[in-house]
C-alpha positions as CSV (number, residue, x, y, z in Angstrom):
1,M,-13.8,-20.7,5.1
2,S,-11.6,-17.9,6.2
3,I,-10.8,-14.2,5.9
4,K,-7.1,-13.2,5.4
5,L,-5.6,-9.7,5.6
6,V,-2.4,-8.7,3.9
7,F,-0.7,-5.4,4.8
8,G,2.7,-3.7,4.4
9,T,5.0,-3.4,7.4
10,Q,7.4,-0.7,6.1
11,W,6.9,2.4,4.0
12,G,5.1,0.6,1.2
13,D,6.5,-1.0,-1.9
14,E,7.1,-4.3,0.0
15,G,5.8,-6.5,-2.8
16,K,2.2,-6.7,-1.5
17,G,0.9,-7.0,-5.1
18,K,2.6,-10.3,-5.7
19,V,1.7,-11.6,-2.3
20,V,-2.0,-10.7,-2.7
21,D,-2.0,-12.3,-6.2
22,Y,-0.5,-15.4,-4.7
23,Y,-3.0,-15.7,-1.9
24,A,-5.9,-14.8,-4.3
25,E,-5.6,-18.2,-6.0
26,K,-7.6,-19.6,-3.1
27,A,-9.8,-16.6,-2.4
28,D,-13.3,-15.9,-3.8
29,I,-13.3,-12.2,-3.0
30,V,-10.4,-9.7,-2.9
31,V,-11.1,-6.4,-1.1
32,R,-9.0,-3.2,-1.3
33,Y,-9.7,-1.3,1.9
34,Q,-7.8,2.0,1.9
35,G,-5.8,4.5,-0.1
36,G,-6.2,5.8,-3.6
37,N,-4.3,6.0,-6.8
38,N,-1.3,7.3,-4.9
39,A,-0.5,3.6,-4.3
40,G,0.6,1.1,-6.9
41,H,0.8,-2.7,-7.1
42,T,2.9,-4.6,-9.7
43,I,2.0,-8.2,-10.6
44,K,4.0,-10.4,-13.0
45,I,2.2,-13.4,-14.6
46,G,4.4,-15.2,-17.0
47,D,5.8,-12.6,-19.4
48,E,2.9,-10.2,-18.6
49,V,3.3,-7.3,-16.1
50,F,0.2,-5.6,-14.6
51,K,0.4,-2.3,-12.8
52,F,-2.6,-1.2,-10.8
53,H,-3.3,1.9,-8.8
54,L,-7.0,1.4,-7.8
55,L,-8.0,-2.1,-9.0
56,P,-7.4,-4.8,-6.3
57,S,-4.5,-7.0,-7.2
58,G,-6.6,-10.1,-7.2
59,V,-8.6,-8.8,-10.2
60,V,-6.3,-10.7,-12.7
61,R,-7.4,-14.0,-11.2
62,K,-10.3,-15.5,-13.2
63,G,-13.5,-16.0,-11.3
64,K,-12.7,-13.7,-8.5
65,T,-14.8,-10.8,-7.3
66,A,-12.8,-7.6,-6.8
67,V,-14.1,-5.1,-4.3
68,I,-13.1,-1.4,-3.8
69,G,-14.1,-0.8,-0.2
70,N,-15.6,2.2,1.6
71,G,-12.1,3.2,2.9
72,V,-10.7,3.8,-0.6
73,V,-10.8,7.2,-2.3
74,V,-11.6,6.8,-6.0
75,D,-10.5,8.9,-8.9
76,P,-13.2,7.7,-11.4
77,K,-11.2,8.8,-14.4
78,V,-8.2,6.7,-13.3
79,L,-10.4,3.7,-12.4
80,I,-12.2,3.7,-15.8
81,S,-8.8,3.9,-17.5
82,E,-7.6,0.8,-15.5
83,I,-10.8,-1.1,-16.3
84,E,-10.5,-0.4,-20.0
85,A,-6.8,-1.3,-19.9
86,I,-7.4,-4.7,-18.4
87,R,-10.3,-5.4,-20.7
88,S,-7.9,-4.6,-23.7
89,R,-5.7,-7.5,-22.4
90,G,-8.6,-10.0,-22.5
91,I,-9.6,-9.8,-18.8
92,E,-13.1,-8.9,-17.8
93,P,-13.0,-7.8,-14.2
94,H,-15.8,-8.6,-11.9
95,L,-15.6,-5.4,-9.9
96,V,-17.8,-4.1,-7.2
97,I,-17.4,-0.5,-5.7
98,S,-18.7,0.6,-2.3
99,D,-21.4,3.2,-2.5
100,R,-19.7,4.7,0.6
101,A,-16.2,5.2,-1.0
102,H,-15.4,8.9,-1.5
103,V,-14.7,10.4,-4.9
104,I,-11.6,12.4,-5.8
105,M,-12.8,15.5,-7.5
106,P,-10.8,18.0,-9.7
107,Y,-10.6,20.5,-6.8
108,H,-8.8,17.9,-4.6
109,K,-6.0,17.6,-7.1
110,M,-5.8,21.4,-7.5
111,L,-5.6,21.9,-3.8
112,D,-3.1,19.1,-3.3
113,G,-0.6,21.0,-5.5
114,A,-1.4,24.4,-4.0
115,E,-0.9,23.1,-0.4
116,E,2.3,21.4,-1.2
117,R,3.7,24.6,-2.8
118,F,2.5,26.6,0.2
119,R,4.5,24.3,2.5
120,G,7.8,25.3,0.7
121,K,10.7,23.6,2.4
122,K,8.3,21.6,4.7
123,K,6.8,19.6,1.9
124,V,5.5,16.1,2.8
125,G,6.1,14.6,-0.6
126,T,2.5,14.2,-1.7
127,T,2.0,12.5,-5.1
128,G,-0.3,15.4,-6.1
129,R,-3.2,13.1,-6.9
130,G,-5.7,14.7,-4.5
131,I,-5.8,11.9,-1.9
132,G,-5.1,14.0,1.2
133,P,-7.6,16.8,0.3
134,C,-10.2,14.1,-0.5
135,Y,-9.7,12.4,2.9
136,S,-9.8,15.9,4.5
137,D,-13.2,16.6,2.9
138,K,-14.4,13.2,4.1
139,I,-13.6,14.1,7.7
140,A,-15.0,17.6,7.2
141,R,-18.2,16.1,5.8
142,L,-17.8,17.9,2.5
143,G,-17.2,14.7,0.5
144,I,-18.9,13.3,-2.5
145,R,-19.4,9.5,-2.3
146,M,-19.7,6.9,-5.1
147,G,-23.4,6.7,-4.3
148,D,-23.7,10.4,-5.0
149,L,-21.7,10.1,-8.2
150,V,-24.2,7.7,-9.7
151,D,-27.2,9.8,-8.7
152,E,-27.2,12.9,-11.0
153,E,-29.6,14.9,-8.8
154,T,-27.5,14.4,-5.7
155,L,-24.3,15.0,-7.6
156,R,-25.4,18.4,-8.8
157,E,-26.8,19.3,-5.4
158,R,-23.4,18.5,-3.8
159,L,-21.4,20.4,-6.4
160,E,-23.6,23.5,-6.1
161,F,-22.7,23.6,-2.4
162,I,-19.1,22.6,-2.5
163,I,-17.6,24.3,-5.6
164,P,-18.2,27.9,-4.4
165,L,-16.4,27.0,-1.2
166,K,-13.5,25.6,-3.2
167,N,-13.3,28.6,-5.5
168,G,-13.0,30.8,-2.4
169,I,-10.1,28.7,-1.2
170,F,-8.4,29.0,-4.6
171,E,-8.7,32.7,-4.3
172,A,-7.2,32.6,-0.8
173,Y,-4.2,30.7,-2.1
174,G,-3.8,33.3,-4.9
175,M,-4.7,30.8,-7.6
176,E,-6.3,32.1,-10.8
177,E,-8.1,28.9,-11.5
178,R,-11.9,28.6,-10.9
179,L,-14.2,25.7,-11.4
180,S,-17.6,25.7,-13.0
181,V,-20.5,23.6,-11.5
182,D,-21.8,22.8,-15.0
183,E,-18.5,21.7,-16.4
184,V,-17.6,19.5,-13.4
185,F,-21.1,18.0,-13.4
186,E,-21.0,17.2,-17.1
187,E,-17.7,15.3,-16.8
188,Y,-18.4,13.5,-13.6
189,S,-22.0,12.5,-14.3
190,Q,-20.5,10.6,-17.3
191,Y,-18.2,8.7,-15.0
192,G,-21.2,7.9,-12.9
193,K,-23.1,6.5,-15.8
194,Y,-20.1,4.3,-16.7
195,L,-19.6,2.9,-13.2
196,K,-23.3,2.8,-12.0
197,D,-23.8,-0.9,-12.4
198,M,-20.7,-1.6,-10.3
199,V,-21.6,0.6,-7.3
200,R,-23.5,-1.1,-4.5
201,D,-23.7,-1.7,-0.7
202,T,-20.5,-3.7,-0.3
203,V,-20.9,-4.0,3.4
204,A,-24.1,-6.0,3.0
205,M,-22.5,-8.0,0.2
206,L,-19.4,-8.9,2.3
207,H,-21.5,-9.8,5.3
208,G,-23.5,-12.1,3.1
209,S,-20.3,-13.7,1.9
210,M,-18.6,-14.5,5.2
211,D,-18.8,-18.2,4.5
212,R,-16.5,-17.8,1.5
213,E,-12.7,-17.1,1.2
214,I,-12.1,-13.3,1.5
215,L,-8.8,-11.6,1.1
216,L,-8.3,-8.1,2.4
217,E,-5.7,-6.0,0.6
218,G,-4.0,-2.9,1.9
219,A,-2.0,-0.2,0.1
220,Q,1.2,1.6,1.2
221,G,2.7,0.4,4.5
222,A,2.2,0.7,8.2
223,M,4.9,3.5,8.6
224,L,2.7,5.7,6.3
225,D,-0.3,5.3,8.6
226,V,-1.7,8.7,9.5
227,D,-1.7,7.9,13.2
228,F,1.2,5.4,13.7
229,G,3.6,6.3,10.9
230,T,6.2,9.0,10.6
231,Y,3.7,11.8,10.9
232,P,3.5,14.3,9.1
233,Y,5.4,12.4,6.4
234,T,2.5,9.9,6.0
235,T,-0.4,9.1,3.8
236,S,-3.9,10.2,4.8
237,S,-5.5,6.8,5.7
238,H,-5.0,3.9,8.1
239,T,-2.5,1.5,6.5
240,I,-2.2,-0.7,9.5
241,G,-4.1,-4.0,9.9
242,G,-6.9,-2.2,11.8
243,G,-7.7,-0.1,8.7
244,A,-9.1,-3.2,7.1
245,S,-12.2,-3.3,9.3
246,A,-12.9,0.4,9.0
247,G,-12.3,0.3,5.3
248,S,-14.4,-2.7,4.4
249,G,-17.0,-3.1,7.2
250,I,-15.7,-6.6,8.1
251,P,-15.4,-6.8,11.9
252,P,-12.0,-7.4,13.5
253,N,-13.1,-10.7,15.1
254,A,-14.0,-12.1,11.7
255,I,-10.4,-11.9,10.4
256,D,-8.6,-15.2,10.8
257,E,-5.1,-14.4,9.5
258,I,-3.2,-11.2,9.5
259,I,-0.1,-11.3,7.2
260,G,2.6,-8.6,7.3
261,V,4.7,-8.3,4.1
262,V,8.3,-7.5,4.9
263,K,10.8,-6.6,2.2
264,A,14.2,-8.1,3.0
265,Y,15.6,-4.6,3.1
266,T,13.9,-1.2,3.4
267,T,12.8,1.5,0.9
268,R,11.0,4.7,1.0
269,V,9.7,7.1,-1.7
270,G,9.7,10.9,-1.1
271,M,10.2,12.9,2.0
272,G,10.5,11.8,5.6
273,P,12.8,10.1,8.1
274,F,14.5,6.8,7.2
275,P,16.9,5.6,9.9
276,T,18.6,2.8,8.0
277,E,18.9,4.6,4.6
278,Q,22.2,3.9,2.7
279,D,23.0,6.9,0.5
280,N,26.0,5.1,-0.9
281,K,27.0,2.1,-3.0
282,I,24.9,-0.3,-0.9
283,G,21.8,1.9,-1.6
284,E,22.7,2.0,-5.3
285,H,23.1,-1.8,-5.4
286,L,19.7,-2.3,-3.7
287,G,18.0,0.2,-6.0
288,R,19.5,-1.1,-9.2
289,K,19.1,-4.8,-8.5
290,G,15.6,-4.4,-6.8
291,H,14.4,-2.1,-9.7
292,E,13.3,0.4,-7.0
293,F,11.2,2.9,-8.8
294,G,7.7,3.9,-7.7
295,T,4.8,2.1,-9.5
296,T,2.7,5.3,-9.3
297,T,5.2,8.1,-9.5
298,G,8.2,6.6,-11.2
299,R,10.4,8.2,-8.6
300,S,13.5,6.4,-7.4
301,R,13.1,4.8,-4.0
302,R,15.5,5.5,-1.2
303,C,17.1,2.3,-0.1
304,G,18.6,0.9,3.1
305,W,19.0,-2.0,5.4
306,L,16.1,-3.9,7.0
307,D,14.9,-2.1,10.1
308,L,13.3,-4.5,12.5
309,V,12.3,-1.8,14.9
310,V,10.0,-0.5,12.2
311,V,8.8,-4.0,11.3
312,K,8.1,-4.9,15.0
313,H,6.2,-1.6,15.4
314,A,4.0,-2.5,12.4
315,L,3.4,-6.1,13.5
316,R,2.6,-5.1,17.1
317,I,-0.1,-2.6,16.2
318,S,-1.6,-4.7,13.5
319,G,-1.7,-8.0,15.4
320,A,0.0,-10.0,12.7
321,N,0.2,-13.8,13.1
322,G,2.4,-14.4,10.0
323,I,4.9,-12.6,7.8
324,V,6.1,-12.9,4.2
325,I,9.6,-12.0,3.3
326,T,10.0,-10.5,-0.2
327,K,12.8,-9.6,-2.6
328,I,15.3,-11.7,-0.6
329,D,17.2,-12.2,-4.0
330,V,18.2,-8.6,-4.1
331,L,20.6,-9.1,-1.1
332,E,22.5,-11.9,-2.9
333,G,26.1,-11.1,-3.8
334,L,26.7,-8.6,-1.0
335,E,29.8,-9.2,1.2
336,K,27.9,-8.1,4.3
337,V,24.2,-7.7,5.1
338,K,23.0,-5.6,8.1
339,V,19.8,-5.6,10.1
340,A,18.8,-2.8,12.5
341,R,17.6,-4.6,15.7
342,A,17.4,-1.5,18.0
343,Y,18.2,2.3,18.1
344,E,20.4,4.5,20.1
345,I,18.9,7.9,21.0
346,D,20.8,10.3,23.2
347,G,23.1,7.5,24.3
348,K,20.3,5.2,25.4
349,R,19.1,2.0,23.7
350,V,15.6,2.2,22.4
351,D,13.6,-0.8,21.1
352,R,10.5,1.1,19.9
353,F,9.8,3.5,17.1
354,P,9.3,7.0,18.6
355,A,6.5,9.5,17.6
356,S,8.6,12.6,18.0
357,M,10.4,13.9,14.8
358,K,13.1,15.3,17.1
359,D,13.8,11.9,18.6
360,I,13.7,10.2,15.2
361,A,16.3,12.7,13.9
362,K,18.7,11.5,16.6
363,I,18.4,7.8,15.8
364,K,21.6,5.8,15.4
365,P,20.7,2.2,14.3
366,I,22.2,-0.7,16.3
367,Y,23.0,-3.3,13.6
368,R,23.5,-7.0,13.6
369,D,25.9,-8.1,10.8
370,F,25.6,-11.2,8.6
371,E,27.9,-12.7,6.1
372,G,26.6,-12.4,2.6
373,W,25.4,-15.4,0.5
374,T,24.8,-16.6,-3.0
375,V,22.0,-19.0,-3.9
376,E,23.2,-21.5,-6.4
377,N,21.2,-22.8,-9.4
378,G,18.5,-25.2,-8.3
379,E,18.6,-24.3,-4.6
380,W,15.3,-22.4,-4.7
381,E,13.6,-25.2,-6.5
382,R,14.9,-27.7,-3.9
383,A,13.7,-25.3,-1.2
384,K,10.2,-25.6,-2.6
385,K,10.3,-29.4,-2.0
386,E,12.6,-29.7,1.0
387,G,12.0,-26.4,2.8
388,I,14.5,-23.7,3.6
389,S,17.0,-26.3,4.9
390,A,18.1,-26.4,1.2
391,L,19.2,-22.8,1.3
392,P,22.7,-21.4,2.1
393,K,23.6,-21.3,5.8
394,T,23.9,-17.6,6.2
395,L,20.6,-17.0,4.4
396,K,18.9,-19.4,6.8
397,E,20.5,-17.5,9.7
398,Y,19.2,-14.2,8.3
399,L,15.6,-15.5,8.0
400,A,15.8,-17.2,11.5
401,F,17.0,-13.9,13.0
402,I,14.0,-12.0,11.5
403,E,11.6,-14.7,12.9
404,K,13.2,-14.7,16.3
405,E,13.3,-10.9,16.7
406,T,9.8,-10.3,15.5
407,G,8.3,-13.3,17.3
408,V,6.1,-13.9,14.2
409,K,6.4,-17.0,12.0
410,I,7.5,-16.6,8.4
411,R,4.9,-18.1,6.2
412,M,6.5,-17.6,2.8
413,V,9.7,-16.3,1.1
414,S,9.6,-14.6,-2.3
415,Y,12.8,-14.5,-4.4
416,G,11.5,-12.8,-7.5
417,P,8.5,-11.1,-9.1
418,A,6.8,-14.1,-10.7
419,R,4.2,-16.2,-8.9
420,E,6.3,-19.3,-9.1
421,E,9.3,-17.6,-7.5
422,T,7.9,-18.3,-4.0
423,V,8.7,-20.8,-1.2
424,E,6.0,-21.6,1.3
425,I,7.3,-22.6,4.8
């Protein structure tokens, strides 16, 4: 038996949902280990499309146990909505929620908007769903956990302490809104009653299941990691591979495979630096053909060429031993395809991703050019049987270059959203 970890190597939206769903076929347990409903995963099964924000992607596979780990922040109203939505489509999820996972409360969402407005021109592009303030409270030891939510006595005790503090902050921000302990308790105690039977000690559960197939699922991408991403234009959790242990309780030495998901080009939603962005017809082509709109926000994604400095940074700090290339079909039909293999900063070649926003602002990508390609009818099906040798020469060169530059073996290539549009290597 084995434990496999799947994480994103860019700024999210790499196609992890499909990859997790694909690998979940052989898994017994699928664990979401960080983030909140600021992330979204899209899965296509036949003609059906599923969009999740909190439920682990593997939940659509029959007979699988889906776990929301302790590293996730949970908006219970959103979670219940997703559970009811999937039940209405004939799927009964076997869901387990960590009693250590923190709860997004109404004051988190209120403060998220207030803080973003206060930043003015220095906004970080938050989704406004309360994720950052919830993680802030977690670190400040002001959080409410799922175990508290399902215990009415503890929930009221925590609210009586926290809400007066938050009302004071609202006042300091010049906000007119105030929260009532009774009203918040009434609403959230109902959520607790709905979810109570799903909440348990997932750490003990997972350690008791180490002899089974476990799949760990990340949200967002490594460049949004609060430590190693483009700070402060990041999310509030650890999106790199190491976040899986902290967010699930599974020790690092128990993880057998670490798979980085690499989109064949690069996208980013919202604010922040993006060295290979193409604000031109190339970017328009990638956005249109790749249907690049955020699953959670609906915002158009910024699009650009594949940045291997970013990918190598993500693979290095996450310890990946395999990669999956997604959305390779979106590049078809272009006359030229470019890949950033290094940067120039102040006239010097740089092969690492810098931490300084000043340095990042000076980046000039150093590109490697490839001739475009077109995959003829039947070539992908032949590739499933014969391997990538059946694909066009320039496409094979593109894939070989990625593998050589990263030093990590390509395990799979995805050429569409459906499960079957996949070639294992």
